[in-house]
N, C-alpha and C positions, 0 to 999 in steps of 0.2 A: 134763890140763893146765888150770889155773885160768883162768877168763875174766877180763875187765877188771873193774876196780872198778865198783860199781853206778853211781856218778855218771858215770864215763866211758861206760859202756854206755848210760845214759839220754841223754847228749848226742849220742852217735852215732846212737841210734835216732831222735831228734828230727830230725837232719840227713837221715837216709835218708827219713823221711816227707816232709820239706819238698822234697826233690828228686825224689820218685817220679814226678811228672807231667811232668818235663822230658824232651825227646828224648834218646836215648842219645848220649853224646859232646858234648852242648851244654856249653860252658864256663861256669864259675861263678866268682864272686869273693867273698871275705870282707872286710868292713870291719873292720879290726883296729886298736885303739888301744893294745894291749898290756895292757889291764886283764884281770881274770880272766874276765869274760864273753866278750869277743871272742877271747881267747887260747884258752880251752877250745873255743869254736866253731871256730877255725882248726884246732886239732888234730883235731877230729872230722871236719871237711871233708877234711883231708889223708888221714885214715884211710879214709874212705868212698870218696873219689874217686880217690885216688892209690895208696894202699897196700892197699886192700881187695880182696876176691875179685871177679872179674868184669872186664869190659872197662875199667871206670873212666871218668873224664872229666877234661878239663883243669880245673885249679882253681888260682886265684891269689889274691892279696890286695892290698888298697889300704890304705895307712896315710896318714891325713890329718894334717898338722901345721898346727894353727891359729895357732901362734905367739903364744898368749895367756899363756904361762907361761915363765919363765926355764928354759932347758934343754930346751924342747920338741923341738928338733931332735934332741937326743941320745935322748930318749924314742922319737921316731919311728924313728930308726935302729935302736934296740934291738928295737922291735916288728917291724920289717922283717926283721932278722936272725933273730928267733925264727920268723917265718913261713917263711923260706927253709930253716931247719934242719928244719922239719916236712915239707918237700918241696913246698911251694906254689910255683907258678911260672906267670906272672910275679908279682913283688912290686913294686908301685909305691909310692914315697913322694911325696906331692903336698903342697906348701906352698901355703896359701891365704891370701888377705887377708880378714880379717873386718871387714866394714863394712856399713853400711846401717841402715835403720830397724827398730824393733821390739825393740831391746835386744840385748845381746851374745849371748844364747843363740839367739835367732831368727836373727841375722846369721851366727853360727857354723854353725847348721843349714843355712841356705841355701848357704853356701860349701861345706860338707861334702858335701851331696847333689849339688851341681854337680860337684865333683871325682869323686865316685863314678860319676855318669852319664858323665862324659867318659872315664874309664878303661874303663868297661863298653862304651861305644861303640867304643873303640879295639880292644879284644880280642874283641869280639863276644859278650860274656857274656849268657847267657840269664837269669841271676839274680844279684843281689847280696844276700848274707846278712848280716844285722845281729844283734848279740848281745843285744838287749833281752830281759829275763827277766820272769817273773811279778811280781817286786818292782817293776820299772820300770813295769809296767802298773798295779799298785796305786797307786803314787805319782802316775801320770798321772791316774787316776780321782779321787783326792783333790784334786788341784790343780783339775781341772775342776769338781768339786763346789763348791770354795771360790769359784770365779769365777762360779758360777751359770750354767754352760754348758749347752747343749742336749744332746739324746741322742747326736748324732754325736760330740761331744767326750767325753761320758761313756762312749762305747763304746771309748775308748782307741785303742791301736795295732792295726792289722789284721795278721794273720799274713802276708797277701800283699797287696801294693799295687803293681800294675804289676810292675816288675822286682825290687822290693824284697821280701825274705822274712825273716821273723823266726821261726826254728825253735824258739827257746828260751822262748817266752811261757808254756809250760806248766811250766817248771822254775824253781827258786828260785836266787837268787844264791849260796846256800850250796852248791848242786849244782855250779855252775861253779868255785867255789873248791876244792871237794873234787876235782873232775876235774883241775884244774891240779896239786894236791898229789899225786894218785895218779900223774900222768904226769911228775912232776919238773919241771914248768914253773914259772917264777918270774914272776908277773904284776907289772905296774906298779901301784902304789897311788897314785891321784891325791891329792896333798896338799890340794887345794881342797875335798875332801869334808868339810865340817864346819869348815873353817878360816875364821875371820872375815876380812873384807876381801878375799876372793878373787873373781876373776871367775867367772861362771857356768861350771860344768864343761861343756865342749862335747861330749866324746867319748862319754859314756854317757847324756847327756840325750836322751830320746825326743822326737819332735815333739809339739807341743801346739797350742792355739788362741791362744796369746799368749806373750810373753816371760816367763821366770822372773824375771829381774832380781835385785835385792837388796831386802831389806825396808827400807822407810823407818823411821827411828827406832831401828834396831838399830845399836849402836856398831860402826863400821867396816864395816857391812854383812855379810850372810851369804847365800850362795846359797839361794834358797827351796827348791829341790828337795832340797838337802842337809839342810835343817832338817826337811822332811817325812820324809826317810829316817831321820835320826838321832834326831829328837825326837817327831814326831807319831805315826808308826806304832807305835813302842814303847809310847807312852802308850795308844793304842787297844788294842793287844794286852793290856796290863796291866789295863785297865778292862773291856774287853769279852770278854777271853779269847782264846786262840790261834785262828788261822785267819782273821784280818781281811784279810790280803793276798789269800788265796785267795778269800774272799767278794767282795772288790772286783773281782778278775779275773773271777769268774763273772758279776757284775753287768755288767761291760763286754761280755762275750761275748753275754749276753742282749740288751743294748741295741743291740749291733751288728746282730743279727738284726732287731730292731724298726726300727732306723734304715734298714736296707737296704730293708725292705718299704715304709716310708713314703716314702723317696726315689724308689722305683720308681713308686709311685702318684702322687707329685707330678710326676714327669717325664711320665707319661701325661696328667695333667691339664693341664700347661702345653702339651703338644703339641696337645691339643684346643682350648685357649683362644687359642693364637696365631692371629692373623689373617694370612692369606696372600694369594695372588692379586695384586690390584693393589698391595698393600703390599710385595710383594717376598718373597724366599725367607725361610723361618723367621720370618715375622712382622715383619721389619725393613723399614721404609720406606727410601728411598735414602740418607737421612742417618744411618742406623744406629739410629733409634728403634725400640724393641721395642713392639709393639702387641698387647694381649690383650683378649679379650672379658670384660667384667665379669660378665655373667650366667652364663657357664660357670664362672668362678671362684667366684662367690657361692654356688652350690649345692653346693659340695664340703665335706667335713668340715674343721673348723678346722685341724687339724694338717697335712693334705694341702695345703689352700689356702695356708697361710703358707709352707710349704716351696716351693710353686710360685712364690709371689711373690718369695721370696728368690732362687730360681734365675733368674727373669726379670730381677731387678735386676743380678745378676752378668752375665747375658747382655748387658745394656745397658752394662756397663762399670764397675759398682760393685766396689770391692775387696772380695773375699770376707772377708778377715781383719778388715776394718774395719766390716763390715756387722753391726750389733748387733741384738738383739731389738727395741729401741726403734724402729729404722728399719723393721723388718718390720711392727710394729704400726701405724705410721703408714700404710704401704702398705695394710695390711688395712682400715684405716678408710676408705680411698678406695674400697674394694670393698663393704664391708658396713655402713659407718657414714657413708655419703655424705650431706652436707647443704650442699654447695656450697663446701666448704673449698678453700683454695688448694693449690698444689703441695707435694709432699714432696721435700726435699733429702737426697740420699743420698751416701755416700762416693764419691770419684772424680768429683765434679762431675756426678753423674747426678741428674736431676730427673724426678719422676713426677707426672703430671697426669691427671685424669679428664675426659673430654669425650665426650658422646653415646654412653654405654654402652661406652666403650673406655678402657683405661688405657694411657697413653703413657709410656715410660721411655727416657731418653736424655740425652746431654750437650747443653747449650745450643749452638746454632749461629747464633743471631740474636736479635733483640728478642722474637720470639714463641717461639723454641726449641721445647721439647717441647709437643706439642699443636697446632703450626702446621699439621699435616696433619689436624686434627680436623674433618672434615666441612666444609671450606671456610670456616674462620674463626670457628667458634663460640667463645665466650669461656670455655668450660669449664663453664658452667651447663647442667644437663640439664633 
């Protein structure tokens, strides 16, 4: 008896590998938009968890209706029906309100992940599986490169991040389309992919370090990720030869390893630099100011020191997504380029000031605010 089509087998193998470390019988969910990627993933999860050999595990699906397109409710109902026909249970359709700062893609992402978390909590899911592919990873890396992002953003999407898992990062979009075709599944094709004037596609867009938005100066606007997908990557393949997407994904994997190592070193440095004791737990004085030892930070390698400073700023209340490299460089100058300069102002109303060998980071609470605890009233000059 012939086995499944190669693409079907590849998606199923990816799902098995992604679930291998979960406890037996732990429930899982699939985030399904009805597109080829998530529909092929849903079919593989149903086969592995529900219909396959062995004890199996409970497997359901979540369909998020962002309400950003006409007929989105019909698309969501069709996706839910397809998941039920595959044998997934429970299948939830969640309608969300897309609002907030950072652009439509960022707002849709926030709403979507909030809905996924809520349903996962409700059913006790150990994992939520997302349908991002190698092509999505390549697009993500290109966007990060164009923005001048750091190694963490260039590392792209992680295969596992908390409860979220992405089994298909090693497979191409063509594989999921072929799997759907072999199984007789009819995926939904999002009309906003490449259509001018459309809102940013929420269902298939992976998380990034900023909003995709639309391009200024382009008539009617065009989703940036759609242009990368339809125009930029094909040009790169034509000029540089085949394999660009795979190379970008390999770059992301290597940078993820490097970023993990640097983040771990930065975390250890910050723990060493935080001043405790009379200043309170975790280096925070009673009003929430984070205090670090300048000498400890100053002797560290540049990449590790700047990561530690960024982490200290976030700990003090600076918004991570708004904290740019320029902010970190100003902080760094307070450590290694000190010449009596004034305080650094960071996102989230966080202010950083150096005084008496210490760096104070926190929100203003009075006329002296950050640095008011600096050795009984020194004015910041060392």
